[in-house]
N, C-alpha and C positions, 0 to 999 in steps of 0.2 A: 662357600661364599658366593661363587659365580651363580649357582642355582638360585639362591635367595635373591640376588640382584635381578635376575631375569624374571622371577615371579613378581617382585615388587614393581618392575616396569610394566608388566602385563596388567597387574591390578590397577596401577595408576592410569594406564591407557584405557582400560575398561571403564573406570570411573569417569574419565574425561568424556568418553563417548556417551555414556549414560546421561551425563549432565548436559551435553550438547543436544542430545535427542529430546530431553525434557524441556530445555529452553526453546528449542525449535517448535515443539508441540505447543508450548504456551503462546508463542508469537503467532502461530498459525490459528490457534483457537481464538485469540483476541481479534485477528483479522476477520475470521468467520462471524464474529459478533460486532462487526463494523468498527473496530478499533484498529486503525492503521498506524498507531503511534508506537506500538511495542516493537522492540528490536532485540536481537540476540546479542548478549554481551560478547565481545570478541577477545576479552582478556584471557590469555592462556590457550587460545585456540590457534593451531597451526596445521600445516599440511592439509590433508583432504578434509578433515573436520572443519578447519578454518575456512577453506574454500567453500564448503557447503553452507556454512553459517553466513559467510559474507554474501553468497549468492541469494540466500533467502532474504537477507536484509536489503539487498539491492532490488529484489522483486517487490518487497514491501514499499521501498522508496518510490519505485516506478508506479505502483498502484496508487499510492497516496497522491502523487503528482497528477495522475490521470483524473482521479476523483476531484481534486481541487480545480483542475482546468474545466471539468464538466460543470461544477457548481458555479464557477465564475462565468462561463458561457451562458448558462441558464439564467443567471441574474441579468446579464447584458440583454439577452433576448426578452426577458420579462419587462425590463425597463423600456426597451424600444417599443414593445407592444403597447405598454401603458401610455407612452408618449404619443404613439400613433392614434390610440383610441381617444385620448384627450383632445388632440388636434382635430380629429374627425368630428367629435362631438361639438367642438367650438366652431365648426364650419370652415376650418382652415384647409381641409382637404376636400376637393370636389368628389362627389360620389361617382363611381364608375358606372358606365352604361353596360348593360348585359344584353347581348344579342341572342335571339332565338335562332336555332339552327334548323 
């Protein structure tokens, strides 16, 4: 009975590892395809497998935040540039003098 219990635990651990690897590959593949919304489900994951999956999820969260911040900053810059162009075209901004060296 002890031998069968040991084998069952090994089989379950192997299955959990294979599932975690597949889920991690799926999340990474989605990120490579510009989808930063996918995460690895953490249900049933503990120990080193749980730490690894949690780390990948954290990395995806960080990447998503960085991309969102870049998109927002780009929008702000574009709006400021458009407003500056409109003001310049309306004559609100005096042209700058260029000096030859």
